[in-house]
N, CA, C and O atoms as a Maestro MAE file, in Angstrom:
{
 s_m_m2io_version
 :::
 2.0.0
}

f_m_ct {
 s_m_title
 :::
 protein
 m_atom[260] {
  # First column is atom index #
  i_m_mmod_type
  r_m_x_coord
  r_m_y_coord
  r_m_z_coord
  i_m_residue_number
  s_m_chain_name
  s_m_pdb_residue_name
  s_m_pdb_atom_name
  i_m_atomic_number
  :::
  1 25 191.921 101.793 27.294 1 A "UNK " " N  " 7
  2 3 191.830 100.692 28.226 1 A "UNK " " CA " 6
  3 2 190.368 100.254 28.304 1 A "UNK " " C  " 6
  4 15 189.472 101.082 28.469 1 A "UNK " " O  " 8
  5 25 190.143 98.982 28.187 2 A "UNK " " N  " 7
  6 3 188.776 98.483 28.173 2 A "UNK " " CA " 6
  7 2 188.196 98.418 29.583 2 A "UNK " " C  " 6
  8 15 188.915 98.485 30.580 2 A "UNK " " O  " 8
  9 25 186.900 98.289 29.629 3 A "UNK " " N  " 7
  10 3 186.193 98.245 30.899 3 A "UNK " " CA " 6
  11 2 186.580 97.019 31.708 3 A "UNK " " C  " 6
  12 15 186.679 97.097 32.933 3 A "UNK " " O  " 8
  13 25 186.803 95.877 31.044 4 A "UNK " " N  " 7
  14 3 187.128 94.658 31.776 4 A "UNK " " CA " 6
  15 2 188.517 94.724 32.388 4 A "UNK " " C  " 6
  16 15 188.740 94.178 33.468 4 A "UNK " " O  " 8
  17 25 189.471 95.392 31.709 5 A "UNK " " N  " 7
  18 3 190.803 95.488 32.293 5 A "UNK " " CA " 6
  19 2 190.815 96.433 33.498 5 A "UNK " " C  " 6
  20 15 191.586 96.235 34.437 5 A "UNK " " O  " 8
  21 25 189.953 97.470 33.469 6 A "UNK " " N  " 7
  22 3 189.838 98.350 34.633 6 A "UNK " " CA " 6
  23 2 189.264 97.590 35.823 6 A "UNK " " C  " 6
  24 15 189.740 97.729 36.950 6 A "UNK " " O  " 8
  25 25 188.239 96.788 35.563 7 A "UNK " " N  " 7
  26 3 187.633 96.001 36.627 7 A "UNK " " CA " 6
  27 2 188.627 94.990 37.185 7 A "UNK " " C  " 6
  28 15 188.706 94.784 38.396 7 A "UNK " " O  " 8
  29 25 189.386 94.360 36.285 8 A "UNK " " N  " 7
  30 3 190.356 93.377 36.734 8 A "UNK " " CA " 6
  31 2 191.433 94.036 37.586 8 A "UNK " " C  " 6
  32 15 191.861 93.465 38.589 8 A "UNK " " O  " 8
  33 25 191.877 95.229 37.201 9 A "UNK " " N  " 7
  34 3 192.890 95.927 37.985 9 A "UNK " " CA " 6
  35 2 192.350 96.286 39.361 9 A "UNK " " C  " 6
  36 15 193.063 96.158 40.356 9 A "UNK " " O  " 8
  37 25 191.103 96.733 39.430 10 A "UNK " " N  " 7
  38 3 190.501 97.055 40.719 10 A "UNK " " CA " 6
  39 2 190.373 95.816 41.612 10 A "UNK " " C  " 6
  40 15 190.605 95.887 42.818 10 A "UNK " " O  " 8
  41 25 190.005 94.693 41.014 11 A "UNK " " N  " 7
  42 3 189.886 93.464 41.794 11 A "UNK " " CA " 6
  43 2 191.242 93.005 42.319 11 A "UNK " " C  " 6
  44 15 191.346 92.561 43.462 11 A "UNK " " O  " 8
  45 25 192.274 93.110 41.498 12 A "UNK " " N  " 7
  46 3 193.610 92.707 41.938 12 A "UNK " " CA " 6
  47 2 194.125 93.651 43.018 12 A "UNK " " C  " 6
  48 15 194.747 93.200 43.980 12 A "UNK " " O  " 8
  49 25 193.879 94.948 42.880 13 A "UNK " " N  " 7
  50 3 194.283 95.892 43.913 13 A "UNK " " CA " 6
  51 2 193.537 95.628 45.216 13 A "UNK " " C  " 6
  52 15 194.130 95.688 46.293 13 A "UNK " " O  " 8
  53 25 192.255 95.340 45.126 14 A "UNK " " N  " 7
  54 3 191.475 95.006 46.315 14 A "UNK " " CA " 6
  55 2 191.983 93.745 46.986 14 A "UNK " " C  " 6
  56 15 192.044 93.666 48.213 14 A "UNK " " O  " 8
  57 25 192.349 92.757 46.176 15 A "UNK " " N  " 7
  58 3 192.920 91.525 46.708 15 A "UNK " " CA " 6
  59 2 194.179 91.833 47.515 15 A "UNK " " C  " 6
  60 15 194.333 91.349 48.636 15 A "UNK " " O  " 8
  61 25 195.069 92.628 46.952 16 A "UNK " " N  " 7
  62 3 196.310 92.964 47.644 16 A "UNK " " CA " 6
  63 2 196.087 93.764 48.908 16 A "UNK " " C  " 6
  64 15 196.750 93.541 49.921 16 A "UNK " " O  " 8
  65 25 195.156 94.691 48.847 17 A "UNK " " N  " 7
  66 3 194.882 95.529 50.017 17 A "UNK " " CA " 6
  67 2 194.310 94.694 51.155 17 A "UNK " " C  " 6
  68 15 194.779 94.794 52.289 17 A "UNK " " O  " 8
  69 25 193.307 93.873 50.869 18 A "UNK " " N  " 7
  70 3 192.702 93.075 51.928 18 A "UNK " " CA " 6
  71 2 193.644 92.009 52.466 18 A "UNK " " C  " 6
  72 15 193.631 91.715 53.661 18 A "UNK " " O  " 8
  73 25 194.460 91.431 51.596 19 A "UNK " " N  " 7
  74 3 195.438 90.457 52.065 19 A "UNK " " CA " 6
  75 2 196.484 91.133 52.936 19 A "UNK " " C  " 6
  76 15 196.881 90.586 53.965 19 A "UNK " " O  " 8
  77 25 196.934 92.315 52.536 20 A "UNK " " N  " 7
  78 3 197.905 93.050 53.336 20 A "UNK " " CA " 6
  79 2 197.366 93.453 54.693 20 A "UNK " " C  " 6
  80 15 198.070 93.355 55.699 20 A "UNK " " O  " 8
  81 25 196.126 93.904 54.728 21 A "UNK " " N  " 7
  82 3 195.507 94.280 56.000 21 A "UNK " " CA " 6
  83 2 195.375 93.066 56.903 21 A "UNK " " C  " 6
  84 15 195.640 93.152 58.102 21 A "UNK " " O  " 8
  85 25 194.966 91.930 56.334 22 A "UNK " " N  " 7
  86 3 194.800 90.713 57.136 22 A "UNK " " CA " 6
  87 2 196.130 90.270 57.735 22 A "UNK " " C  " 6
  88 15 196.192 89.896 58.906 22 A "UNK " " O  " 8
  89 25 197.184 90.310 56.941 23 A "UNK " " N  " 7
  90 3 198.499 89.899 57.452 23 A "UNK " " CA " 6
  91 2 198.994 90.878 58.508 23 A "UNK " " C  " 6
  92 15 199.542 90.463 59.529 23 A "UNK " " O  " 8
  93 25 198.805 92.177 58.270 24 A "UNK " " N  " 7
  94 3 199.248 93.182 59.240 24 A "UNK " " CA " 6
  95 2 198.500 93.040 60.566 24 A "UNK " " C  " 6
  96 15 199.112 93.114 61.632 24 A "UNK " " O  " 8
  97 25 197.189 92.839 60.508 25 A "UNK " " N  " 7
  98 3 196.404 92.675 61.735 25 A "UNK " " CA " 6
  99 2 196.813 91.400 62.451 25 A "UNK " " C  " 6
  100 15 196.904 91.382 63.679 25 A "UNK " " O  " 8
  101 25 197.059 90.338 61.706 26 A "UNK " " N  " 7
  102 3 197.474 89.062 62.311 26 A "UNK " " CA " 6
  103 2 198.812 89.199 63.027 26 A "UNK " " C  " 6
  104 15 198.971 88.713 64.146 26 A "UNK " " O  " 8
  105 25 199.774 89.860 62.386 27 A "UNK " " N  " 7
  106 3 201.097 90.039 62.999 27 A "UNK " " CA " 6
  107 2 201.002 90.952 64.218 27 A "UNK " " C  " 6
  108 15 201.569 90.648 65.267 27 A "UNK " " O  " 8
  109 25 200.290 92.067 64.085 28 A "UNK " " N  " 7
  110 3 200.162 92.978 65.220 28 A "UNK " " CA " 6
  111 2 199.399 92.349 66.375 28 A "UNK " " C  " 6
  112 15 199.682 92.626 67.541 28 A "UNK " " O  " 8
  113 25 198.449 91.516 66.054 29 A "UNK " " N  " 7
  114 3 197.718 90.802 67.114 29 A "UNK " " CA " 6
  115 2 198.619 89.773 67.794 29 A "UNK " " C  " 6
  116 15 198.507 89.545 68.998 29 A "UNK " " O  " 8
  117 25 199.512 89.153 67.022 30 A "UNK " " N  " 7
  118 3 200.471 88.209 67.594 30 A "UNK " " CA " 6
  119 2 201.462 88.886 68.519 30 A "UNK " " C  " 6
  120 15 201.877 88.298 69.517 30 A "UNK " " O  " 8
  121 25 201.848 90.118 68.202 31 A "UNK " " N  " 7
  122 3 202.752 90.878 69.069 31 A "UNK " " CA " 6
  123 2 202.037 91.449 70.290 31 A "UNK " " C  " 6
  124 15 202.689 91.965 71.199 31 A "UNK " " O  " 8
  125 25 200.734 91.367 70.325 32 A "UNK " " N  " 7
  126 3 199.974 91.858 71.467 32 A "UNK " " CA " 6
  127 2 199.562 93.308 71.354 32 A "UNK " " C  " 6
  128 15 199.116 93.895 72.340 32 A "UNK " " O  " 8
  129 25 199.700 93.901 70.186 33 A "UNK " " N  " 7
  130 3 199.356 95.305 70.017 33 A "UNK " " CA " 6
  131 2 197.862 95.472 69.753 33 A "UNK " " C  " 6
  132 15 197.238 96.377 70.306 33 A "UNK " " O  " 8
  133 25 197.287 94.623 68.925 34 A "UNK " " N  " 7
  134 3 195.860 94.714 68.592 34 A "UNK " " CA " 6
  135 2 195.085 93.548 69.211 34 A "UNK " " C  " 6
  136 15 194.361 92.838 68.513 34 A "UNK " " O  " 8
  137 25 195.237 93.359 70.500 35 A "UNK " " N  " 7
  138 3 194.586 92.218 71.145 35 A "UNK " " CA " 6
  139 2 193.083 92.395 71.285 35 A "UNK " " C  " 6
  140 15 192.367 91.422 71.521 35 A "UNK " " O  " 8
  141 25 192.592 93.625 71.143 36 A "UNK " " N  " 7
  142 3 191.155 93.869 71.316 36 A "UNK " " CA " 6
  143 2 190.345 93.452 70.093 36 A "UNK " " C  " 6
  144 15 189.120 93.353 70.175 36 A "UNK " " O  " 8
  145 25 191.013 93.204 68.945 37 A "UNK " " N  " 7
  146 3 190.289 92.788 67.744 37 A "UNK " " CA " 6
  147 2 190.023 91.287 67.786 37 A "UNK " " C  " 6
  148 15 190.930 90.509 68.079 37 A "UNK " " O  " 8
  149 25 188.799 90.874 67.497 38 A "UNK " " N  " 7
  150 3 188.510 89.434 67.472 38 A "UNK " " CA " 6
  151 2 189.123 88.753 66.248 38 A "UNK " " C  " 6
  152 15 189.401 89.398 65.238 38 A "UNK " " O  " 8
  153 25 189.324 87.461 66.354 39 A "UNK " " N  " 7
  154 3 189.905 86.695 65.258 39 A "UNK " " CA " 6
  155 2 189.022 86.648 64.026 39 A "UNK " " C  " 6
  156 15 189.509 86.407 62.921 39 A "UNK " " O  " 8
  157 25 187.727 86.877 64.205 40 A "UNK " " N  " 7
  158 3 186.806 86.887 63.070 40 A "UNK " " CA " 6
  159 2 187.108 88.000 62.080 40 A "UNK " " C  " 6
  160 15 186.814 87.873 60.891 40 A "UNK " " O  " 8
  161 25 187.689 89.081 62.561 41 A "UNK " " N  " 7
  162 3 188.056 90.191 61.669 41 A "UNK " " CA " 6
  163 2 189.132 89.732 60.694 41 A "UNK " " C  " 6
  164 15 189.072 90.047 59.505 41 A "UNK " " O  " 8
  165 25 190.111 88.991 61.191 42 A "UNK " " N  " 7
  166 3 191.189 88.486 60.329 42 A "UNK " " CA " 6
  167 2 190.611 87.526 59.291 42 A "UNK " " C  " 6
  168 15 190.959 87.594 58.112 42 A "UNK " " O  " 8
  169 25 189.742 86.647 59.727 43 A "UNK " " N  " 7
  170 3 189.118 85.697 58.803 43 A "UNK " " CA " 6
  171 2 188.279 86.433 57.761 43 A "UNK " " C  " 6
  172 15 188.265 86.046 56.593 43 A "UNK " " O  " 8
  173 25 187.579 87.492 58.177 44 A "UNK " " N  " 7
  174 3 186.784 88.284 57.246 44 A "UNK " " CA " 6
  175 2 187.661 88.934 56.180 44 A "UNK " " C  " 6
  176 15 187.312 88.915 55.000 44 A "UNK " " O  " 8
  177 25 188.796 89.509 56.581 45 A "UNK " " N  " 7
  178 3 189.714 90.101 55.614 45 A "UNK " " CA " 6
  179 2 190.278 89.048 54.665 45 A "UNK " " C  " 6
  180 15 190.378 89.291 53.462 45 A "UNK " " O  " 8
  181 25 190.648 87.877 55.196 46 A "UNK " " N  " 7
  182 3 191.192 86.815 54.346 46 A "UNK " " CA " 6
  183 2 190.146 86.304 53.354 46 A "UNK " " C  " 6
  184 15 190.460 86.087 52.184 46 A "UNK " " O  " 8
  185 25 188.920 86.114 53.804 47 A "UNK " " N  " 7
  186 3 187.867 85.645 52.910 47 A "UNK " " CA " 6
  187 2 187.552 86.676 51.835 47 A "UNK " " C  " 6
  188 15 187.299 86.320 50.684 47 A "UNK " " O  " 8
  189 25 187.566 87.945 52.205 48 A "UNK " " N  " 7
  190 3 187.333 88.996 51.217 48 A "UNK " " CA " 6
  191 2 188.434 88.999 50.168 48 A "UNK " " C  " 6
  192 15 188.162 89.152 48.977 48 A "UNK " " O  " 8
  193 25 189.684 88.830 50.608 49 A "UNK " " N  " 7
  194 3 190.806 88.785 49.666 49 A "UNK " " CA " 6
  195 2 190.694 87.576 48.736 49 A "UNK " " C  " 6
  196 15 190.946 87.693 47.536 49 A "UNK " " O  " 8
  197 25 190.321 86.431 49.274 50 A "UNK " " N  " 7
  198 3 190.169 85.225 48.454 50 A "UNK " " CA " 6
  199 2 189.053 85.409 47.434 50 A "UNK " " C  " 6
  200 15 189.209 85.043 46.269 50 A "UNK " " O  " 8
  201 25 187.936 85.972 47.861 51 A "UNK " " N  " 7
  202 3 186.811 86.193 46.947 51 A "UNK " " CA " 6
  203 2 187.204 87.150 45.830 51 A "UNK " " C  " 6
  204 15 186.857 86.925 44.670 51 A "UNK " " O  " 8
  205 25 187.925 88.218 46.170 52 A "UNK " " N  " 7
  206 3 188.344 89.174 45.139 52 A "UNK " " CA " 6
  207 2 189.345 88.542 44.179 52 A "UNK " " C  " 6
  208 15 189.312 88.825 42.981 52 A "UNK " " O  " 8
  209 25 190.230 87.693 44.685 53 A "UNK " " N  " 7
  210 3 191.166 87.002 43.810 53 A "UNK " " CA " 6
  211 2 190.467 86.048 42.859 53 A "UNK " " C  " 6
  212 15 190.819 85.973 41.682 53 A "UNK " " O  " 8
  213 25 189.483 85.322 43.358 54 A "UNK " " N  " 7
  214 3 188.732 84.391 42.514 54 A "UNK " " CA " 6
  215 2 187.921 85.160 41.471 54 A "UNK " " C  " 6
  216 15 187.878 84.766 40.306 54 A "UNK " " O  " 8
  217 25 187.284 86.247 41.881 55 A "UNK " " N  " 7
  218 3 186.532 87.062 40.917 55 A "UNK " " CA " 6
  219 2 187.449 87.647 39.849 55 A "UNK " " C  " 6
  220 15 187.065 87.731 38.682 55 A "UNK " " O  " 8
  221 25 188.639 88.046 40.231 56 A "UNK " " N  " 7
  222 3 189.594 88.572 39.258 56 A "UNK " " CA " 6
  223 2 189.982 87.498 38.251 56 A "UNK " " C  " 6
  224 15 190.063 87.761 37.051 56 A "UNK " " O  " 8
  225 25 190.220 86.295 38.743 57 A "UNK " " N  " 7
  226 3 190.584 85.188 37.849 57 A "UNK " " CA " 6
  227 2 189.427 84.856 36.907 57 A "UNK " " C  " 6
  228 15 189.629 84.674 35.706 57 A "UNK " " O  " 8
  229 25 188.223 84.778 37.456 58 A "UNK " " N  " 7
  230 3 187.056 84.455 36.633 58 A "UNK " " CA " 6
  231 2 186.825 85.549 35.592 58 A "UNK " " C  " 6
  232 15 186.548 85.260 34.428 58 A "UNK " " O  " 8
  233 25 186.939 86.795 36.017 59 A "UNK " " N  " 7
  234 3 186.714 87.904 35.100 59 A "UNK " " CA " 6
  235 2 187.754 87.904 33.987 59 A "UNK " " C  " 6
  236 15 187.431 88.216 32.841 59 A "UNK " " O  " 8
  237 25 188.977 87.564 34.305 60 A "UNK " " N  " 7
  238 3 190.044 87.577 33.310 60 A "UNK " " CA " 6
  239 2 189.918 86.427 32.322 60 A "UNK " " C  " 6
  240 15 190.209 86.607 31.139 60 A "UNK " " O  " 8
  241 25 189.498 85.261 32.770 61 A "UNK " " N  " 7
  242 3 189.494 84.091 31.895 61 A "UNK " " CA " 6
  243 2 188.147 83.815 31.238 61 A "UNK " " C  " 6
  244 15 188.117 83.351 30.098 61 A "UNK " " O  " 8
  245 25 187.045 84.080 31.905 62 A "UNK " " N  " 7
  246 3 185.752 83.679 31.363 62 A "UNK " " CA " 6
  247 2 184.956 84.812 30.771 62 A "UNK " " C  " 6
  248 15 184.257 84.601 29.780 62 A "UNK " " O  " 8
  249 25 185.026 86.001 31.325 63 A "UNK " " N  " 7
  250 3 184.213 87.119 30.844 63 A "UNK " " CA " 6
  251 2 185.022 87.939 29.858 63 A "UNK " " C  " 6
  252 15 185.562 88.981 30.229 63 A "UNK " " O  " 8
  253 25 185.118 87.513 28.649 64 A "UNK " " N  " 7
  254 3 185.951 88.205 27.657 64 A "UNK " " CA " 6
  255 2 185.110 89.183 26.852 64 A "UNK " " C  " 6
  256 15 184.842 88.965 25.671 64 A "UNK " " O  " 8
  257 25 184.709 90.233 27.487 65 A "UNK " " N  " 7
  258 3 183.922 91.260 26.826 65 A "UNK " " CA " 6
  259 2 184.845 92.382 26.404 65 A "UNK " " C  " 6
  260 15 184.393 93.367 25.820 65 A "UNK " " O  " 8
  :::
 }
 m_bond[259] {
  # First column is bond index #
  i_m_from
  i_m_to
  i_m_order
  :::
  1 1 2 1
  2 2 3 1
  3 3 4 2
  4 3 5 1
  5 5 6 1
  6 6 7 1
  7 7 8 2
  8 7 9 1
  9 9 10 1
  10 10 11 1
  11 11 12 2
  12 11 13 1
  13 13 14 1
  14 14 15 1
  15 15 16 2
  16 15 17 1
  17 17 18 1
  18 18 19 1
  19 19 20 2
  20 19 21 1
  21 21 22 1
  22 22 23 1
  23 23 24 2
  24 23 25 1
  25 25 26 1
  26 26 27 1
  27 27 28 2
  28 27 29 1
  29 29 30 1
  30 30 31 1
  31 31 32 2
  32 31 33 1
  33 33 34 1
  34 34 35 1
  35 35 36 2
  36 35 37 1
  37 37 38 1
  38 38 39 1
  39 39 40 2
  40 39 41 1
  41 41 42 1
  42 42 43 1
  43 43 44 2
  44 43 45 1
  45 45 46 1
  46 46 47 1
  47 47 48 2
  48 47 49 1
  49 49 50 1
  50 50 51 1
  51 51 52 2
  52 51 53 1
  53 53 54 1
  54 54 55 1
  55 55 56 2
  56 55 57 1
  57 57 58 1
  58 58 59 1
  59 59 60 2
  60 59 61 1
  61 61 62 1
  62 62 63 1
  63 63 64 2
  64 63 65 1
  65 65 66 1
  66 66 67 1
  67 67 68 2
  68 67 69 1
  69 69 70 1
  70 70 71 1
  71 71 72 2
  72 71 73 1
  73 73 74 1
  74 74 75 1
  75 75 76 2
  76 75 77 1
  77 77 78 1
  78 78 79 1
  79 79 80 2
  80 79 81 1
  81 81 82 1
  82 82 83 1
  83 83 84 2
  84 83 85 1
  85 85 86 1
  86 86 87 1
  87 87 88 2
  88 87 89 1
  89 89 90 1
  90 90 91 1
  91 91 92 2
  92 91 93 1
  93 93 94 1
  94 94 95 1
  95 95 96 2
  96 95 97 1
  97 97 98 1
  98 98 99 1
  99 99 100 2
  100 99 101 1
  101 101 102 1
  102 102 103 1
  103 103 104 2
  104 103 105 1
  105 105 106 1
  106 106 107 1
  107 107 108 2
  108 107 109 1
  109 109 110 1
  110 110 111 1
  111 111 112 2
  112 111 113 1
  113 113 114 1
  114 114 115 1
  115 115 116 2
  116 115 117 1
  117 117 118 1
  118 118 119 1
  119 119 120 2
  120 119 121 1
  121 121 122 1
  122 122 123 1
  123 123 124 2
  124 123 125 1
  125 125 126 1
  126 126 127 1
  127 127 128 2
  128 127 129 1
  129 129 130 1
  130 130 131 1
  131 131 132 2
  132 131 133 1
  133 133 134 1
  134 134 135 1
  135 135 136 2
  136 135 137 1
  137 137 138 1
  138 138 139 1
  139 139 140 2
  140 139 141 1
  141 141 142 1
  142 142 143 1
  143 143 144 2
  144 143 145 1
  145 145 146 1
  146 146 147 1
  147 147 148 2
  148 147 149 1
  149 149 150 1
  150 150 151 1
  151 151 152 2
  152 151 153 1
  153 153 154 1
  154 154 155 1
  155 155 156 2
  156 155 157 1
  157 157 158 1
  158 158 159 1
  159 159 160 2
  160 159 161 1
  161 161 162 1
  162 162 163 1
  163 163 164 2
  164 163 165 1
  165 165 166 1
  166 166 167 1
  167 167 168 2
  168 167 169 1
  169 169 170 1
  170 170 171 1
  171 171 172 2
  172 171 173 1
  173 173 174 1
  174 174 175 1
  175 175 176 2
  176 175 177 1
  177 177 178 1
  178 178 179 1
  179 179 180 2
  180 179 181 1
  181 181 182 1
  182 182 183 1
  183 183 184 2
  184 183 185 1
  185 185 186 1
  186 186 187 1
  187 187 188 2
  188 187 189 1
  189 189 190 1
  190 190 191 1
  191 191 192 2
  192 191 193 1
  193 193 194 1
  194 194 195 1
  195 195 196 2
  196 195 197 1
  197 197 198 1
  198 198 199 1
  199 199 200 2
  200 199 201 1
  201 201 202 1
  202 202 203 1
  203 203 204 2
  204 203 205 1
  205 205 206 1
  206 206 207 1
  207 207 208 2
  208 207 209 1
  209 209 210 1
  210 210 211 1
  211 211 212 2
  212 211 213 1
  213 213 214 1
  214 214 215 1
  215 215 216 2
  216 215 217 1
  217 217 218 1
  218 218 219 1
  219 219 220 2
  220 219 221 1
  221 221 222 1
  222 222 223 1
  223 223 224 2
  224 223 225 1
  225 225 226 1
  226 226 227 1
  227 227 228 2
  228 227 229 1
  229 229 230 1
  230 230 231 1
  231 231 232 2
  232 231 233 1
  233 233 234 1
  234 234 235 1
  235 235 236 2
  236 235 237 1
  237 237 238 1
  238 238 239 1
  239 239 240 2
  240 239 241 1
  241 241 242 1
  242 242 243 1
  243 243 244 2
  244 243 245 1
  245 245 246 1
  246 246 247 1
  247 247 248 2
  248 247 249 1
  249 249 250 1
  250 250 251 1
  251 251 252 2
  252 251 253 1
  253 253 254 1
  254 254 255 1
  255 255 256 2
  256 255 257 1
  257 257 258 1
  258 258 259 1
  259 259 260 2
  :::
 }
}
């Protein structure tokens, strides 16, 4: 397995993890369970997931090492 495919797999896994955490926190906050967390935390998780997804796409298509 090449180094770029390992990096791409890590980026995709990170994307899924951060997106899952953001959705879980958003739903739990909507139910009133995690009301003490500010909304900025959800936005931070979503932005991190988006950045990791974009980096994964760029790494897969442009960095063909």
